[in-house]
N, CA, C and O atoms as a MOPAC input file, in Angstrom:
PM7 MOZYME 1SCF
protein

 N     28.15300 1   -21.94300 1   -49.54500 1
 C     27.18600 1   -21.55700 1   -50.54700 1
 C     27.37900 1   -20.07200 1   -50.85600 1
 O     27.51700 1   -19.25700 1   -49.94500 1
 N     27.38900 1   -19.73000 1   -52.13400 1
 C     27.56100 1   -18.33100 1   -52.51200 1
 C     26.28500 1   -17.53900 1   -52.22100 1
 O     25.20100 1   -18.09900 1   -52.05400 1
 N     26.45400 1   -16.22900 1   -52.16900 1
 C     25.30200 1   -15.35700 1   -51.89700 1
 C     24.28900 1   -15.48800 1   -53.03300 1
 O     24.63600 1   -15.39100 1   -54.21000 1
 N     23.03800 1   -15.70800 1   -52.65500 1
 C     21.96800 1   -15.86100 1   -53.63400 1
 C     21.33000 1   -14.52000 1   -53.95300 1
 O     21.24600 1   -13.63900 1   -53.09700 1
 N     20.88600 1   -14.37600 1   -55.17800 1
 C     20.09500 1   -13.20600 1   -55.54900 1
 C     18.68100 1   -13.40000 1   -55.03600 1
 O     18.18100 1   -14.52400 1   -55.00600 1
 N     18.03100 1   -12.31800 1   -54.63000 1
 C     16.65800 1   -12.44500 1   -54.17600 1
 C     15.75500 1   -12.92800 1   -55.31300 1
 O     15.92200 1   -12.51500 1   -56.46000 1
 N     14.79700 1   -13.80500 1   -54.99000 1
 C     13.82500 1   -14.20500 1   -55.99500 1
 C     12.59000 1   -13.32800 1   -55.87700 1
 O     12.38100 1   -12.65500 1   -54.86800 1
 N     11.78000 1   -13.34500 1   -56.92100 1
 C     10.49500 1   -12.64800 1   -56.96700 1
 C      9.42800 1   -13.70300 1   -57.19600 1
 O      9.53800 1   -14.51400 1   -58.11600 1
 N      8.40200 1   -13.69800 1   -56.36900 1
 C      7.29800 1   -14.63700 1   -56.51000 1
 C      5.99500 1   -13.87000 1   -56.34300 1
 O      5.80900 1   -13.15700 1   -55.35600 1
 N      5.09100 1   -14.01800 1   -57.31100 1
 C      3.76900 1   -13.39400 1   -57.24600 1
 C      2.73800 1   -14.51000 1   -57.12800 1
 O      2.75600 1   -15.46700 1   -57.90200 1
 N      1.83300 1   -14.38000 1   -56.14900 1
 C      0.81200 1   -15.40900 1   -55.92200 1
 C     -0.57600 1   -14.77500 1   -55.92700 1
 O     -0.73000 1   -13.59800 1   -55.59900 1
 N     -1.58800 1   -15.56600 1   -56.30200 1
 C     -2.95700 1   -15.03900 1   -56.27900 1
 C     -3.57900 1   -15.15100 1   -54.89400 1
 O     -3.36700 1   -16.13500 1   -54.18500 1
 N     -4.33800 1   -14.14900 1   -54.52000 1
 C     -5.12600 1   -14.19000 1   -53.28700 1
 C     -6.52800 1   -13.71600 1   -53.61900 1
 O     -6.70300 1   -12.80600 1   -54.42900 1
 N     -7.53200 1   -14.33200 1   -52.99500 1
 C     -8.90600 1   -13.96800 1   -53.34100 1
 C     -9.51700 1   -12.93600 1   -52.40000 1
 O    -10.65400 1   -12.51400 1   -52.60600 1
 N     -8.78500 1   -12.52700 1   -51.37900 1
 C     -9.24000 1   -11.47900 1   -50.48400 1
 C     -8.00100 1   -10.68800 1   -50.07200 1
 O     -7.29200 1   -11.06900 1   -49.14100 1
 N     -7.75000 1    -9.59000 1   -50.77200 1
 C     -6.52000 1    -8.82600 1   -50.56600 1
 C     -6.40700 1    -8.30800 1   -49.13800 1
 O     -5.32900 1    -8.36600 1   -48.54700 1
 N     -7.48200 1    -7.81100 1   -48.58300 1
 C     -7.40500 1    -7.24900 1   -47.23700 1
 C     -7.13200 1    -8.32200 1   -46.18500 1
 O     -6.33500 1    -8.09500 1   -45.27400 1
 N     -7.76800 1    -9.47400 1   -46.29100 1
 C     -7.53900 1   -10.56900 1   -45.34000 1
 C     -6.10200 1   -11.10000 1   -45.45800 1
 O     -5.44800 1   -11.36400 1   -44.44900 1
 N     -5.62700 1   -11.25100 1   -46.68000 1
 C     -4.26100 1   -11.74400 1   -46.86800 1
 C     -3.22400 1   -10.69800 1   -46.49100 1
 O     -2.15300 1   -11.03700 1   -45.98800 1
 N     -3.53500 1    -9.43300 1   -46.72900 1
 C     -2.63200 1    -8.35400 1   -46.30500 1
 C     -2.47200 1    -8.40300 1   -44.78600 1
 O     -1.35700 1    -8.28500 1   -44.27700 1
 N     -3.56200 1    -8.57200 1   -44.07100 1
 C     -3.49900 1    -8.70000 1   -42.61500 1
 C     -2.65900 1    -9.91700 1   -42.21800 1
 O     -1.83400 1    -9.82400 1   -41.30900 1
 N     -2.86000 1   -11.05600 1   -42.88900 1
 C     -2.12900 1   -12.28400 1   -42.58800 1
 C     -0.62000 1   -12.09200 1   -42.76500 1
 O      0.15500 1   -12.38000 1   -41.85300 1
 N     -0.20900 1   -11.61000 1   -43.92300 1
 C      1.22500 1   -11.47300 1   -44.19200 1
 C      1.87000 1   -10.35100 1   -43.37400 1
 O      3.04000 1   -10.44600 1   -43.00300 1
 N      1.10400 1    -9.28300 1   -43.09300 1
 C      1.64600 1    -8.14900 1   -42.33000 1
 C      1.61300 1    -8.40500 1   -40.82800 1
 O      2.62800 1    -8.22900 1   -40.15300 1
 N      0.47500 1    -8.81400 1   -40.29800 1
 C      0.29200 1    -8.88300 1   -38.84400 1
 C      0.45300 1   -10.26400 1   -38.23600 1
 O      0.73500 1   -10.37600 1   -37.04300 1
 N      0.28100 1   -11.31400 1   -39.01900 1
 C      0.46800 1   -12.66700 1   -38.48800 1
 C      1.90100 1   -13.13500 1   -38.75500 1
 O      2.60400 1   -13.55700 1   -37.83600 1
 N      2.32900 1   -13.05700 1   -40.02300 1
 C      3.69100 1   -13.49500 1   -40.34900 1
 C      4.73500 1   -12.41700 1   -40.07200 1
 O      5.93300 1   -12.70100 1   -40.06900 1
 N      4.28800 1   -11.17900 1   -39.83900 1
 C      5.18200 1   -10.04300 1   -39.53800 1
 C      6.14000 1    -9.71300 1   -40.68000 1
 O      7.28400 1    -9.33100 1   -40.43100 1
 N      5.69200 1    -9.85400 1   -41.93000 1
 C      6.52300 1    -9.48300 1   -43.07600 1
 C      6.38600 1    -7.98700 1   -43.32300 1
 O      5.29400 1    -7.42700 1   -43.22400 1
 N      7.51000 1    -7.34700 1   -43.64600 1
 C      7.51400 1    -5.91800 1   -43.93000 1
 C      6.86300 1    -5.66500 1   -45.28400 1
 O      7.21100 1    -6.28000 1   -46.29200 1
 N      5.90400 1    -4.73700 1   -45.27300 1
 C      5.20600 1    -4.37700 1   -46.50700 1
 C      6.02000 1    -3.35500 1   -47.28800 1
 O      6.61600 1    -2.44000 1   -46.71900 1
 N      6.03100 1    -3.53500 1   -48.60700 1
 C      6.67400 1    -2.57500 1   -49.50700 1
 C      5.61300 1    -1.79900 1   -50.26300 1
 O      4.62400 1    -1.34600 1   -49.68600 1
 N      5.83200 1    -1.65000 1   -51.57000 1
 C      4.86700 1    -0.93500 1   -52.40000 1
 C      3.55900 1    -1.71100 1   -52.47100 1
 O      3.50600 1    -2.91400 1   -52.21300 1
 N      2.48700 1    -0.96900 1   -52.83400 1
 C      1.19400 1    -1.63300 1   -52.96800 1
 C      0.28400 1    -0.80800 1   -53.86100 1
 O      0.55900 1     0.35400 1   -54.16200 1
 N     -0.79900 1    -1.43500 1   -54.27500 1
 C     -1.87300 1    -0.75100 1   -54.99400 1
 C     -3.18000 1    -1.33500 1   -54.47800 1
 O     -3.19100 1    -2.04900 1   -53.47600 1
 N     -4.26400 1    -1.03700 1   -55.14800 1
 C     -5.53600 1    -1.61200 1   -54.72700 1
 C     -5.69000 1    -3.05500 1   -55.21100 1
 O     -6.70600 1    -3.68800 1   -54.92300 1
 N     -4.69500 1    -3.59400 1   -55.94700 1
 C     -4.76000 1    -4.96600 1   -56.45500 1
 C     -3.57900 1    -5.85000 1   -56.04500 1
 O     -3.61600 1    -7.05800 1   -56.27700 1
 N     -2.54200 1    -5.28100 1   -55.44400 1
 C     -1.37300 1    -6.06900 1   -55.07300 1
 C     -0.60800 1    -5.41500 1   -53.92400 1
 O     -0.73500 1    -4.21700 1   -53.67300 1
 N      0.19900 1    -6.24400 1   -53.22600 1
 C      1.05400 1    -5.76400 1   -52.13000 1
 C      2.37700 1    -6.51200 1   -52.19600 1
 O      2.39700 1    -7.74000 1   -52.28900 1
 N      3.48900 1    -5.76800 1   -52.15000 1
 C      4.84000 1    -6.35000 1   -52.08000 1
 C      5.20800 1    -6.61700 1   -50.62600 1
 O      4.83000 1    -5.86200 1   -49.73000 1
 N      5.95700 1    -7.71000 1   -50.40100 1
 C      6.47200 1    -8.02500 1   -49.06000 1
 C      7.93900 1    -8.40400 1   -49.10900 1
 O      8.42500 1    -8.97600 1   -50.08500 1
 N      8.63600 1    -8.06600 1   -48.02100 1
 C      9.98700 1    -8.56000 1   -47.79500 1
 C      9.83100 1    -9.94600 1   -47.18600 1
 O      9.45700 1   -10.09000 1   -46.02200 1
 N     10.12400 1   -10.96000 1   -47.99100 1
 C      9.92900 1   -12.36400 1   -47.63600 1
 C     11.30000 1   -12.95400 1   -47.32600 1
 O     11.86900 1   -13.69100 1   -48.13200 1
 N     11.82700 1   -12.61800 1   -46.13500 1
 C     13.15900 1   -13.03400 1   -45.72300 1
 C     14.20100 1   -12.62200 1   -46.76400 1
 O     15.07200 1   -13.41000 1   -47.13400 1
 N     14.09800 1   -11.37600 1   -47.23000 1
 C     15.05800 1   -10.84400 1   -48.19700 1
 C     14.67000 1   -11.07600 1   -49.64700 1
 O     15.37900 1   -10.63600 1   -50.55200 1
 N     13.56500 1   -11.75400 1   -49.87900 1
 C     13.07200 1   -11.99500 1   -51.23300 1
 C     11.81000 1   -11.16700 1   -51.43300 1
 O     11.25100 1   -10.64800 1   -50.46700 1
 N     11.35400 1   -11.03800 1   -52.67900 1
 C     10.17300 1   -10.24300 1   -52.95600 1
 C      8.97200 1   -11.15200 1   -53.22100 1
 O      8.92800 1   -11.86600 1   -54.22300 1
 N      8.01200 1   -11.11300 1   -52.31700 1
 C      6.75400 1   -11.82500 1   -52.45900 1
 C      5.67700 1   -10.79400 1   -52.73800 1
 O      5.57800 1    -9.78600 1   -52.03900 1
 N      4.86700 1   -11.04700 1   -53.76100 1
 C      3.79100 1   -10.12500 1   -54.09300 1
 C      2.47100 1   -10.89200 1   -54.08000 1
 O      2.32600 1   -11.91700 1   -54.74600 1
 N      1.51800 1   -10.38100 1   -53.31500 1
 C      0.18800 1   -10.97100 1   -53.34000 1
 C     -0.65000 1   -10.13700 1   -54.31000 1
 O     -0.69800 1    -8.91000 1   -54.21300 1
 N     -1.30100 1   -10.81800 1   -55.23800 1
 C     -2.12900 1   -10.16800 1   -56.25800 1
 C     -3.57000 1   -10.63300 1   -56.09300 1
 O     -3.83800 1   -11.83000 1   -55.98600 1
 N     -4.49100 1    -9.68100 1   -56.07300 1
 C     -5.90300 1   -10.05600 1   -56.01100 1
 C     -6.30400 1   -10.78700 1   -57.28800 1
 O     -6.00200 1   -10.34300 1   -58.39600 1
 N     -6.98400 1   -11.90500 1   -57.11600 1
 C     -7.54000 1   -12.68800 1   -58.22200 1
 C     -8.78000 1   -13.36400 1   -57.66600 1
 O     -8.73300 1   -13.96100 1   -56.59000 1
 N     -9.90300 1   -13.27500 1   -58.40000 1
 C    -11.12400 1   -13.93200 1   -57.94100 1
 C    -10.86200 1   -15.39600 1   -57.66500 1
 O    -10.03400 1   -16.03100 1   -58.31900 1
 N    -11.58100 1   -15.92600 1   -56.68200 1
 C    -11.39100 1   -17.33000 1   -56.30000 1
 C    -11.80000 1   -18.24500 1   -57.44000 1
 O    -12.85300 1   -18.08200 1   -58.05600 1
 N    -10.94300 1   -19.20300 1   -57.69500 1
 C    -11.19800 1   -20.22700 1   -58.69300 1
 C    -11.25000 1   -21.54800 1   -57.95000 1
 O    -10.44400 1   -21.79300 1   -57.05300 1
 N    -12.19300 1   -22.39800 1   -58.31900 1
 C    -12.23800 1   -23.72000 1   -57.68400 1
 C    -10.89800 1   -24.40200 1   -57.87700 1
 O    -10.34400 1   -24.40900 1   -58.97600 1
 N    -10.39000 1   -24.96600 1   -56.81400 1
 C     -9.07200 1   -25.58000 1   -56.87800 1
 C     -9.15600 1   -27.05100 1   -56.50400 1
 O     -9.99300 1   -27.47500 1   -55.70700 1
 N     -8.26800 1   -27.79800 1   -57.10400 1
 C     -8.09900 1   -29.18400 1   -56.70600 1
 C     -7.02200 1   -29.20500 1   -55.64100 1
 O     -6.03000 1   -28.48200 1   -55.74000 1
 N     -7.20700 1   -30.01100 1   -54.64800 1
 C     -6.19900 1   -30.14100 1   -53.61000 1
 C     -5.31300 1   -31.33600 1   -53.95400 1
 O     -5.80200 1   -32.45500 1   -54.10800 1
 N     -4.02500 1   -31.09400 1   -54.07100 1
 C     -3.07600 1   -32.14300 1   -54.40900 1
 C     -2.05500 1   -32.26800 1   -53.29200 1
 O     -1.72800 1   -31.29400 1   -52.61500 1
 N     -1.55500 1   -33.49200 1   -53.11000 1
 C     -0.48600 1   -33.70700 1   -52.14200 1
 C      0.33400 1   -34.90900 1   -52.58100 1
 O     -0.11800 1   -35.74300 1   -53.36500 1
 N      1.54000 1   -34.97500 1   -52.06200 1
 C      2.42700 1   -36.10500 1   -52.27100 1
 C      2.87900 1   -36.61200 1   -50.91300 1
 O      3.10900 1   -35.81400 1   -50.00400 1
 N      3.01100 1   -37.93500 1   -50.75600 1
 C      3.51700 1   -38.45000 1   -49.48100 1
 C      5.03200 1   -38.23400 1   -49.37100 1
 O      5.79400 1   -38.61200 1   -50.26100 1
 N      5.44400 1   -37.62500 1   -48.27100 1
 C      6.86700 1   -37.43100 1   -47.97900 1
 C      7.06700 1   -37.71600 1   -46.49800 1
 O      6.42600 1   -37.09200 1   -45.65200 1
 N      7.94300 1   -38.64700 1   -46.18300 1
 C      8.26100 1   -38.96900 1   -44.79800 1
 C      6.99400 1   -39.26400 1   -43.98400 1
 O      6.89100 1   -38.88500 1   -42.81700 1
 N      6.03800 1   -39.94400 1   -44.61700 1
 C      4.81400 1   -40.32700 1   -43.92000 1
 C      3.79000 1   -39.22300 1   -43.74600 1
 O      2.81600 1   -39.40500 1   -43.01500 1
 N      3.97900 1   -38.08700 1   -44.39200 1
 C      3.04100 1   -36.95600 1   -44.28400 1
 C      2.53300 1   -36.60000 1   -45.68200 1
 O      3.20700 1   -36.86500 1   -46.67700 1
 N      1.33800 1   -35.99700 1   -45.75300 1
 C      0.79000 1   -35.53200 1   -47.02500 1
 C      1.22000 1   -34.08800 1   -47.25800 1
 O      0.68200 1   -33.16400 1   -46.64800 1
 N      2.19200 1   -33.90500 1   -48.14400 1
 C      2.74600 1   -32.58600 1   -48.44200 1
 C      1.91200 1   -31.93400 1   -49.55000 1
 O      1.76000 1   -32.50900 1   -50.62700 1
 N      1.36900 1   -30.73300 1   -49.29000 1
 C      0.55500 1   -30.06100 1   -50.30300 1
 C      1.39400 1   -29.63600 1   -51.51100 1
 O      2.53000 1   -29.18400 1   -51.37000 1
 N      0.80800 1   -29.79300 1   -52.69900 1
 C      1.46500 1   -29.39100 1   -53.94300 1
 C      0.44400 1   -28.57800 1   -54.74100 1
 O     -0.67800 1   -29.04300 1   -54.94100 1
 N      0.80400 1   -27.37800 1   -55.20200 1
 C      2.09400 1   -26.71700 1   -55.05900 1
 C      2.23600 1   -26.06500 1   -53.68900 1
 O      1.26100 1   -25.91800 1   -52.95200 1
 N      3.45900 1   -25.67800 1   -53.36300 1
 C      3.76500 1   -24.90400 1   -52.16900 1
 C      5.03500 1   -24.10400 1   -52.43200 1
 O      5.75600 1   -24.36500 1   -53.39500 1
 N      5.30200 1   -23.12600 1   -51.56400 1
 C      6.51900 1   -22.32500 1   -51.67700 1
 C      6.96200 1   -21.93300 1   -50.28400 1
 O      6.20500 1   -22.06700 1   -49.32200 1
 N      8.18400 1   -21.45000 1   -50.17600 1
 C      8.69400 1   -21.00700 1   -48.88500 1
 C     10.15300 1   -20.66300 1   -48.96800 1
 O     10.68900 1   -20.40400 1   -50.04600 1
 N     10.79400 1   -20.66300 1   -47.81800 1
 C     12.19300 1   -20.26400 1   -47.70500 1
 C     12.91000 1   -21.23100 1   -46.77700 1
 O     12.33200 1   -21.74000 1   -45.81600 1
 N     14.18500 1   -21.47400 1   -47.08200 1
 C     15.05900 1   -22.22300 1   -46.18500 1
 C     15.65800 1   -21.19400 1   -45.22100 1
 O     16.36600 1   -20.27300 1   -45.63000 1
 N     15.36000 1   -21.37100 1   -43.95400 1
 C     15.82300 1   -20.44400 1   -42.92200 1
 C     17.02100 1   -21.02400 1   -42.17900 1
 O     17.29700 1   -22.22000 1   -42.26700 1
 N     17.73200 1   -20.16400 1   -41.44500 1
 C     18.76600 1   -20.65300 1   -40.53400 1
 C     18.06300 1   -21.45300 1   -39.43400 1
 O     16.90900 1   -21.18600 1   -39.10100 1
 N     18.77100 1   -22.43200 1   -38.87800 1
 C     18.18500 1   -23.36400 1   -37.91000 1
 C     17.44800 1   -22.65200 1   -36.77600 1
 O     16.27300 1   -22.92900 1   -36.53100 1
 N     18.12600 1   -21.74200 1   -36.08700 1
 C     17.50100 1   -21.05400 1   -34.94600 1
 C     16.36100 1   -20.14400 1   -35.39500 1
 O     15.35000 1   -20.03400 1   -34.70200 1
 N     16.51200 1   -19.48900 1   -36.54900 1
 C     15.45500 1   -18.61800 1   -37.08000 1
 C     14.19200 1   -19.42400 1   -37.37100 1
 O     13.08000 1   -18.94700 1   -37.14300 1
 N     14.36600 1   -20.67100 1   -37.88400 1
 C     13.22700 1   -21.54200 1   -38.15400 1
 C     12.41300 1   -21.75800 1   -36.87400 1
 O     11.19500 1   -21.58600 1   -36.87400 1
 N     13.08900 1   -22.13400 1   -35.79100 1
 C     12.37900 1   -22.44300 1   -34.54400 1
 C     11.76700 1   -21.19200 1   -33.92100 1
 O     10.70200 1   -21.26900 1   -33.30800 1
 N     12.42600 1   -20.03600 1   -34.06900 1
 C     11.84300 1   -18.77500 1   -33.59900 1
 C     10.57200 1   -18.45500 1   -34.38200 1
 O      9.55800 1   -18.06200 1   -33.80600 1
 N     10.64100 1   -18.63100 1   -35.71400 1
 C      9.47800 1   -18.37200 1   -36.57000 1
 C      8.34600 1   -19.34600 1   -36.23300 1
 O      7.18200 1   -18.94900 1   -36.18600 1
 N      8.67900 1   -20.60900 1   -36.00100 1
 C      7.67100 1   -21.60800 1   -35.62900 1
 C      6.95800 1   -21.19300 1   -34.33600 1
 O      5.73800 1   -21.31900 1   -34.23700 1
 N      7.70200 1   -20.70500 1   -33.35900 1
 C      7.09700 1   -20.26200 1   -32.09600 1
 C      6.19600 1   -19.04900 1   -32.31700 1
 O      5.12900 1   -18.95300 1   -31.71100 1
 N      6.61800 1   -18.12200 1   -33.18000 1
 C      5.77800 1   -16.96900 1   -33.50900 1
 C      4.45800 1   -17.45000 1   -34.10900 1
 O      3.38600 1   -16.98700 1   -33.71800 1
 N      4.54000 1   -18.37900 1   -35.05700 1
 C      3.33000 1   -18.88700 1   -35.70400 1
 C      2.40800 1   -19.58000 1   -34.70300 1
 O      1.19200 1   -19.39100 1   -34.73900 1
 N      2.98600 1   -20.37700 1   -33.81600 1
 C      2.17600 1   -21.04800 1   -32.78700 1
 C      1.49900 1   -20.01900 1   -31.88300 1
 O      0.34200 1   -20.19100 1   -31.50100 1
 N      2.21600 1   -18.95800 1   -31.54300 1
 C      1.64600 1   -17.92500 1   -30.66400 1
 C      0.50400 1   -17.17800 1   -31.34100 1
 O     -0.33100 1   -16.57400 1   -30.66700 1
 N      0.46500 1   -17.21600 1   -32.66600 1
 C     -0.60000 1   -16.55100 1   -33.42400 1
 C     -1.65100 1   -17.54700 1   -33.89800 1
 O     -2.47300 1   -17.23300 1   -34.75800 1
 N     -1.61600 1   -18.75400 1   -33.32900 1
 C     -2.62200 1   -19.79500 1   -33.58900 1
 C     -2.73800 1   -20.20300 1   -35.05300 1
 O     -3.83800 1   -20.44000 1   -35.55400 1
 N     -1.60100 1   -20.28200 1   -35.73400 1
 C     -1.59400 1   -20.78500 1   -37.11700 1
 C     -2.06000 1   -22.23100 1   -37.10600 1
 O     -1.63400 1   -23.01900 1   -36.26100 1
 N     -2.92800 1   -22.57800 1   -38.03800 1
 C     -3.37400 1   -23.96200 1   -38.19200 1
 C     -2.39500 1   -24.62900 1   -39.16400 1
 O     -2.41600 1   -24.34900 1   -40.36300 1
 N     -1.55800 1   -25.49200 1   -38.65100 1
 C     -0.54700 1   -26.15200 1   -39.47400 1
 C     -1.15600 1   -27.31300 1   -40.25100 1
 O     -2.01400 1   -28.03300 1   -39.74000 1
 N     -0.70500 1   -27.48700 1   -41.48600 1
 C     -0.99800 1   -28.69300 1   -42.25600 1
 C     -0.06000 1   -29.77800 1   -41.74100 1
 O     -0.46900 1   -30.91400 1   -41.50200 1
 N      1.20800 1   -29.40300 1   -41.57700 1
 C      2.22300 1   -30.27100 1   -40.97500 1
 C      2.93400 1   -29.43500 1   -39.91900 1
 O      3.59900 1   -28.44800 1   -40.23500 1
 N      2.78600 1   -29.84400 1   -38.66200 1
 C      3.41600 1   -29.14200 1   -37.53100 1
 C      4.93500 1   -29.13500 1   -37.69600 1
 O      5.48100 1   -30.03100 1   -38.34000 1
 N      5.62100 1   -28.15800 1   -37.13400 1
 C      7.08200 1   -28.14500 1   -37.18900 1
 C      7.65700 1   -29.44500 1   -36.60800 1
 O      7.30700 1   -29.84900 1   -35.49800 1
 N      8.53100 1   -30.08200 1   -37.36600 1
 C      9.16700 1   -31.32000 1   -36.90700 1
 C     10.43900 1   -31.56400 1   -37.71900 1
 O     10.71800 1   -30.85200 1   -38.68400 1
 N     11.20900 1   -32.58500 1   -37.31400 1
 C     12.43700 1   -32.96300 1   -38.01700 1
 C     12.10000 1   -34.07200 1   -39.00400 1
 O     11.65900 1   -35.15400 1   -38.61600 1
 N     12.31600 1   -33.78500 1   -40.29600 1
 C     12.05600 1   -34.74300 1   -41.36700 1
 C     13.36200 1   -35.45500 1   -41.71800 1
 O     14.44300 1   -34.87100 1   -41.63100 1
 N     13.24700 1   -36.71200 1   -42.11000 1
 C     14.40400 1   -37.53600 1   -42.49100 1
 C     15.43100 1   -37.59800 1   -41.36300 1
 O     16.63700 1   -37.58300 1   -41.60900 1
 N     14.95000 1   -37.66800 1   -40.14200 1
 C     15.82900 1   -37.64100 1   -38.97200 1
 C     16.88800 1   -38.73900 1   -39.05400 1
 O     16.57800 1   -39.91200 1   -39.25900 1
 N     18.15400 1   -38.32200 1   -38.88700 1
 C     19.28100 1   -39.24300 1   -38.91400 1
 C     19.66600 1   -39.70900 1   -40.30600 1
 O     20.53800 1   -40.56600 1   -40.45000 1
 N     19.02800 1   -39.15600 1   -41.33800 1
 C     19.29800 1   -39.56200 1   -42.72000 1
 C     19.84800 1   -38.39700 1   -43.52400 1
 O     19.87500 1   -37.26000 1   -43.05100 1
 N     20.28700 1   -38.68900 1   -44.75000 1
 C     20.74000 1   -37.63800 1   -45.66100 1
 C     19.58100 1   -36.66700 1   -45.87500 1
 O     18.44300 1   -37.08700 1   -46.08600 1
 N     19.87300 1   -35.37800 1   -45.81900 1
 C     18.84500 1   -34.36500 1   -46.02800 1
 C     18.00900 1   -34.05200 1   -44.80500 1
 O     16.95500 1   -33.42800 1   -44.92300 1
 N     18.46300 1   -34.47700 1   -43.61400 1
 C     17.71500 1   -34.17800 1   -42.39100 1
 C     17.41900 1   -32.68700 1   -42.32600 1
 O     18.29200 1   -31.85800 1   -42.58300 1
 N     16.17200 1   -32.35400 1   -41.97800 1
 C     15.74700 1   -30.94900 1   -41.98300 1
 C     14.56600 1   -30.73500 1   -41.05500 1
 O     13.80100 1   -31.65700 1   -40.77200 1
 N     14.43300 1   -29.52200 1   -40.59400 1
 C     13.22200 1   -29.10100 1   -39.89100 1
 C     12.27500 1   -28.55600 1   -40.94800 1
 O     12.71200 1   -27.90000 1   -41.89400 1
 N     10.98500 1   -28.82200 1   -40.79700 1
 C     10.01700 1   -28.35000 1   -41.78800 1
 C      8.66700 1   -28.10300 1   -41.14200 1
 O      8.35800 1   -28.65800 1   -40.08800 1
 N      7.87200 1   -27.26800 1   -41.78200 1
 C      6.48300 1   -27.02100 1   -41.36300 1
 C      5.71400 1   -26.48900 1   -42.55900 1
 O      6.27800 1   -25.84300 1   -43.44200 1
 N      4.41400 1   -26.77000 1   -42.57600 1
 C      3.52900 1   -26.32600 1   -43.65500 1
 C      2.26500 1   -25.71800 1   -43.06600 1
 O      1.75100 1   -26.18300 1   -42.05000 1
 N      1.77100 1   -24.66800 1   -43.72200 1
 C      0.48200 1   -24.07200 1   -43.38800 1
 C     -0.00900 1   -23.30500 1   -44.62000 1
 O      0.73900 1   -23.11700 1   -45.58000 1
 N     -1.25800 1   -22.86900 1   -44.58600 1
 C     -1.83000 1   -22.13200 1   -45.71800 1
 C     -2.16500 1   -20.70200 1   -45.31700 1
 O     -2.46200 1   -20.41100 1   -44.15800 1
 N     -2.10700 1   -19.81300 1   -46.31800 1
 C     -2.58600 1   -18.45300 1   -46.09600 1
 C     -4.11400 1   -18.45600 1   -46.23800 1
 O     -4.68700 1   -19.48000 1   -46.60900 1
 N     -4.78400 1   -17.33400 1   -45.95100 1
 C     -6.24800 1   -17.32200 1   -46.01700 1
 C     -6.83000 1   -17.64100 1   -47.40300 1
 O     -8.00200 1   -18.00500 1   -47.50000 1
 N     -6.03800 1   -17.51300 1   -48.47300 1
 C     -6.51500 1   -17.83900 1   -49.82100 1
 C     -6.20000 1   -19.26900 1   -50.22500 1
 O     -6.51800 1   -19.68200 1   -51.34100 1
 N     -5.57700 1   -20.03100 1   -49.32800 1
 C     -5.29300 1   -21.43200 1   -49.61400 1
 C     -3.93600 1   -21.70500 1   -50.23200 1
 O     -3.66200 1   -22.83700 1   -50.63100 1
 N     -3.07200 1   -20.69100 1   -50.32200 1
 C     -1.71300 1   -20.91900 1   -50.81300 1
 C     -0.91200 1   -21.63900 1   -49.73600 1
 O     -0.84500 1   -21.17700 1   -48.59700 1
 N     -0.30400 1   -22.76800 1   -50.09100 1
 C      0.46700 1   -23.55500 1   -49.12100 1
 C      1.89200 1   -23.01400 1   -49.03400 1
 O      2.53700 1   -22.76200 1   -50.05200 1
 N      2.36800 1   -22.84200 1   -47.80900 1
 C      3.72300 1   -22.36500 1   -47.54400 1
 C      4.48400 1   -23.42400 1   -46.77300 1
 O      3.93500 1   -24.07600 1   -45.88500 1
 N      5.76100 1   -23.59300 1   -47.12100 1
 C      6.65700 1   -24.46900 1   -46.36400 1
 C      7.87000 1   -23.65700 1   -45.95800 1
 O      8.44400 1   -22.92100 1   -46.76100 1
 N      8.24800 1   -23.80000 1   -44.71200 1
 C      9.50600 1   -23.24400 1   -44.23000 1
 C     10.31900 1   -24.40200 1   -43.71400 1
 O      9.79500 1   -25.31200 1   -43.07000 1
 N     11.62700 1   -24.36300 1   -44.00600 1
 C     12.48700 1   -25.45500 1   -43.58100 1
 C     13.83500 1   -24.90500 1   -43.16300 1
 O     14.15000 1   -23.74000 1   -43.40500 1
 N     14.63500 1   -25.76600 1   -42.52600 1
 C     15.98000 1   -25.39700 1   -42.08900 1
 C     16.82100 1   -26.66300 1   -41.99800 1
 O     16.30900 1   -27.75400 1   -41.74700 1
 N     18.10900 1   -26.49400 1   -42.20700 1
 C     19.07100 1   -27.58800 1   -42.09300 1
 C     20.10500 1   -27.18800 1   -41.05700 1
 O     20.60100 1   -26.06200 1   -41.08000 1
 N     20.43900 1   -28.10400 1   -40.14000 1
 C     21.55900 1   -27.83400 1   -39.23200 1
 C     22.82700 1   -27.70600 1   -40.06700 1
 O     23.69200 1   -26.87900 1   -39.78100 1
 N     22.92800 1   -28.54400 1   -41.11500 1
 C     24.06700 1   -28.53200 1   -42.04300 1
 C     23.52500 1   -28.12800 1   -43.40800 1
 O     22.96400 1   -28.95700 1   -44.12400 1
 N     23.69300 1   -26.85000 1   -43.77500 1
 C     23.16200 1   -26.34700 1   -45.04100 1
 C     23.75100 1   -27.10600 1   -46.23000 1
 O     23.18000 1   -27.07200 1   -47.32000 1
 N     24.87100 1   -27.78600 1   -46.04200 1
 C     25.45500 1   -28.61400 1   -47.08700 1
 C     24.56600 1   -29.79100 1   -47.46200 1
 O     24.80200 1   -30.44700 1   -48.47600 1
 N     23.54700 1   -30.06500 1   -46.65200 1
 C     22.60000 1   -31.15400 1   -46.94100 1
 C     21.44500 1   -30.71400 1   -47.83500 1
 O     20.60000 1   -31.52900 1   -48.20500 1
 N     21.40500 1   -29.41900 1   -48.18500 1
 C     20.29500 1   -28.88200 1   -48.96900 1
 C     20.03000 1   -29.67100 1   -50.24100 1
 O     18.87500 1   -29.95400 1   -50.55800 1
 N     21.07500 1   -30.03100 1   -50.97500 1
 C     20.92100 1   -30.76900 1   -52.22800 1
 C     21.52500 1   -32.15500 1   -52.16600 1
 O     21.77700 1   -32.77200 1   -53.20100 1
 N     21.76200 1   -32.65600 1   -50.94800 1
 C     22.39300 1   -33.97000 1   -50.78400 1
 C     21.49300 1   -35.08200 1   -51.28600 1
 O     20.26900 1   -35.00800 1   -51.17500 1
 N     22.12200 1   -36.13000 1   -51.84800 1
 C     21.37600 1   -37.30100 1   -52.33900 1
 C     21.48300 1   -38.43800 1   -51.35500 1
 O     20.92400 1   -39.51000 1   -51.58700 1

């Protein structure tokens, strides 16, 4: 796979200070620039920005995948296999409440991957995944 350009993703949060603590001290993401309404983060080499936005009533949506209810929408990063499990252990040590605990999805099938889901304090769903064989990322 060729080197990817970093992506930029901006998400709404309804409590900037609580989410700043979550992304900085729980997920251990390096903070970049900030203002009183937004904070930039190094999101595994990508740029994630949390922007303050008043809470809006939300509908909770999910799709069934591999027998689990996957929250939609969600975002995240594909990590290296060992980095995924290290990150999962960090999250467990910080008492993250998982929507879907770290596990192997599609085990023994095309697209086999490790995956986990959880939400930030504003309800944004995050997924992190890893493939032993990165060539399976887009496999059919």
